[in-house]
N, C-alpha and C positions, 0 to 999 in steps of 0.2 A: 482495504479498505485504510488501514492505521498507518497507512503512506503519511500521509500529508501530517498527522498528528503526531507520528515519531518523527519527521524532520522537524519540524516546529521545537523536537526541546532537544537537537541535537546542540546546540549553545552548551544549555545544561549538562546533559550528560557526558559532553567534552571535557569541561571542566572537574567532573565528580571522577570520567578514567583516568585525569590527569593526576589530581589526592592521590587513587589507589595508586599508582606508578609511581610516586612519589614517597611513600608511608614506604613501598614493596622492596626501590630503591637505598631509602634510610637502613633497612632491617641489610638488606644482603653487605650496605660497608660496615657494620656491625657484625654480623658473622663471618666476615674471610677478613683476614689479616693478609692476605697477600694479595696483588694487583692480577695477577693469574686466576685466582680463583675467581674475582671479579670479574673478568672477562669469562672465564667457563660458562658462569652463570648467567652474564649478560646471553651470551649466543644461546644456550639452552630457551632461557627467556623468548630470542624471538626465535627460532623457529618451533617453538608452541603457539607462538605468534602467527605464524604466517600459515600454518595449520586447520589452527582456528581462524583463520579470514579465508583460507579457500574454501573448510565446509561451509564455513557460513554465504557466502561467492554461489559455490554451483548450488545449494539451500536455496536462496533468494532467486534464484534462473531457473531452476527447475523449473519452484512454486509459478513463478511471475509465469512462465510460457504454457504451462501446464493450464491455464485457469482457465480460458478463452476456451479452447479445447476437448476442458471439460461437460463445457457446460452448454456446447453444438453435441458434445456427444451424446448427451444425457436422452437430448432429442430421441426421441419416436416416429416417426414418420413427418421429421417436419416442426413434432408439437413432443407440448409437455406433458408425461401425460402424468405425473407427479405437481402437486402443490408448490406453484414456485414461493408464494408466503407464508408453506412451515417451511420448506428449505433456507432459505432468507431469519426463520425466526433460530431453525436449529444453528445454524452459526454462530448467533446472535450469543444463543446460550453456552454454545462449546464455549468461545472466546471468557464470556461470563466464567465459565471452570476455570477453567486455565487461567484467570488473572485471578480469581479468589486461592486458588491450588500455590501458584510463586506468593501471592499476598503472605500465606502460612507461610510459607520456608522462609520470609525477611523475618516473621513475626518470630520464628524460632529460630534465629542468626543471629540476632540483634533485639530481637524484643520489641515492644510495642509504643512508639512513640507518641508524639503530635505528630510526621509529620508521614508516619502508617497508619494511622490511628482510621478507623471505617467511625464515620460519623454521620446522625441521620441529620443535621444543622442544616435549615432550609439553605444556609446560605452556602454551606458545603456541597448543597447536593440539584439545587432553584435554577446551575449553570447550564447542565447537561443536558435537559432535554428538546435544545434547538440542537446544539448540532450530531445527537442520536435522532431526532425526523427526517434531519437533510440527509443524513449516512442512509439511512434505511429505506427512503427514494430514489436516489444516488441507484446502490445497492438494486432496487426491482429493479429499473431498467435496461440495470446489464443483461437482466434474461430475454427482457423487449427486444433490445434493437438489436439482435441476433435471428433476427426476422428480417430485416431488410442489412445486415454486413454479415461476414465470414471471420472467424478466427485473427487470423492476418488485418484486417484488415482494422478488426478493434483494439488490436494490439497495438497499432499506428495511431487509430483516430484518440484513443485514451492519453496519448501524448498531450492533448487541450488544455487540460487542468491544467499544466504546466504554466501556461497566457493568462486561464482566468485566476488562478492565484495570486501568482506576482502580478497583474494591476490590480488585484485586492488589495494587496499587500500597499503598494504604492496609494491608494487613493483611502483607502478604511484605517490602515497602522503609520502614510504615513515614511515608508522603507522603501527608500532610494534603491532605480535600479542604472545598473551601467550602461551602457553604450555600448558592448557584447551582449549584454541581459536581450538588448530590446532588439538587436539583429537576430539575436538569438529566436527570440518569438517569429520576425519574418522568415524566417530558416524554417520552422517546427510548422508553418501554416503553407512554405510551400513543398516543402516534402510529402505532407500530408495530403494535397490535393496532387502530384504527382505521382504518388504510386495507388493513388488507386481510378490514372487515366486510362483510359479504356479505349484504345485506336478502331478496333476489334466491331464493333460498335456505337450503332446513328449518337448514343447517349454517350457523352463526353466520359462523364465517370462515374465508376461501376457502384457508384454508392447512392441511392434513391437519396432525395432531400429529404427525407424521413428521418435515415439514418443519423443526417448530418445534426439535424436537428436534437435527435436526441440524445447525439455525443457531442453539444457543447451544452445541452440540459444541461447532462453530466458533471462538463467538468467545470458549470458554473456554480450545481451542489457541489463539488468535491470541495473546488474554492470558498465560498461561503463555510462551510465548514471548518475546512485548515485557518481561515483568517479567526474563527471565533475559538478553536479550540486553540491559537496561541495568546490569545486574548484571558482563555484561562490557566492558561499556562506562567504569564506574568504577574496575572494577580497573586498568587502563593507557588513561584518555583520551587522550591523545598519539596512541595509534597511531595509523596510515592507514584511510581508512576502508575502504578498496577493497581493504588486506590482508586486514578482516575478514570484507568478502565474500565474499572468493575461499576461503577457508576456511569458512565458514558453506557458499558453492554447492557447493566442492567436496564435502564429506558429505553435500548435499544430491540430488545425481547418484549415489549410491556407494548410498545407502538410493532412490531410486528404481531402479536397476539391481536392489537386492536384489529391490523393486514389483511388476520384471518378472518374474524368475524365480521369482516365487511367486505370480502370479496369471495370466498373461499369457501364460507360455513356449510354450506346444507353439504360438500362433496365432501368435508372433512367428517361431519357427520351420520354421512352416510354411508361414501367408502371405506373414512380411518386416516389417521394424522399424516401416517407413512404410505399409500397410497398410491403406489406408482413408484416406488423408489426403486434403483437397481444397483447392482452395487458399483457403478460409472457414479452414480449420482450421491453415495455415502463417499465416493473419494470424492467430491466437487466437493463438497460441506468441508469435510478435515482439509481440505486443501487449500477453500477462504480462510478458514477462521490457524492454520499455518502460518498463511501471509505476512497477518501483522506481526507475529513473533518474530518472522526470521528478516521482515524491516528492522527491528524492535534490535535485534543481536547484529546485523551492517552498520547501524546508527552505534552501536555502542563499542561494536571490537573491532570495524573497517572504520571506512571512512567510507565520502559522500560519495568519490570516481570507481568504487567500488559499483555503487545504484546504480552509476550513468551504464556500465561495462553493463550488466546484469542484463536492464533493459536493455541494450541493445542488441546484445546474443539472445532479447528470449522472444524480441520480434520476427529472426530467422527460422529460431528454433520452432516459431507458429506457422512459421511459413510451412518449412520443410515439411512439420510434421502431417499438416494439412493436407498436402501435395496427396501421401499415402491415404489417407485418414476418409477425407473428403472431397480429393479429388483436384481439389484448387491448383488453379495455374498459374506459377511463379514470373510471370512478364517482368521485363528490362525497369518497367515500367516501376513496378512495384521491388526491386532491387533499389532501383536510383531514389526512390521516393523516403525510403524505410533508412537508408546511408544517411542521406538528409538529415532526416529526423537524429539516427543517431550522432552526429555535428553536429545539431542543434541543443542534445540534451546538453552534450558536453560541454560546447559550449557556456549556458546556460549558468555549469556548475562550478566556472574555473574561471565566471567571471563576476561572478560578485564583490561586491564591492565592500574591503576589506575596515574595518572598523579606528577610527582616528588614534594613534597610539599620545 
């Protein structure tokens, strides 16, 4: 859920990381008098950085690939025995607690400053309800889309948010897209369509029109939320990310509570909030909450290419695991389509226009 939002802060996180590394290098220079000492320290630092990048990449890949699998696996006899609104509420509440814990850690380390202070002013909190409600609808839709698509198809189709976000950035924020990125959009559409080809049936595509429409709506919601979030970040780029996340998740909790009252009030009151929850359901909630943290760590400690590799490998892992769990048929069309999608995601990443110096 947080991928778009964290990606929008990438340039600010990169600048902050460079400042930290610059200070670290100056400290090493003053502490070590010889060139050999500096070389040794640099080698240890590089090894530590490589290990951290590997761990973060592995975590993001596993979380991404298991997300759709856990949602499908949590079904019983083709339906959810638990309330999806309470599950979504639990995800937002857990992420809110994690953000608050991270904020307490920041306060203990650096003290309370203007950039990390939790304020309740209207200007501070009024910007978060819109992206919060967009993310809520998008996240609820991801439960219902599995009535029309399987886990591997979902992993393919959710990449459509790259197109919606890119076009919305161009229209609303006036960001220019390179020719390579426009070509990547075309490839992405072709890859998604190819992966859904069904030559053994009268229907050309495996996913029905309802599934495609829900995937497009989810992509648009994610794109709008990402654009709006970037506008918030640009308004005050020095604001601590945990403060911004906290308010976003607080409104997510409120809106999901409203959704529970509107959609599942009788069921929750009669059967209980956690009725129908299983071990798989709990794992699914933890997965959704930790995925955003993993994306944050990738953007801070790794780079955008790591995210591309994780996305590509996750599509393949989801398909392979679905073969054993859900008897998914791994066809040539799916393999070729997922390969084209992976290439298009890579091209979109490397094809960004570089700012003029």
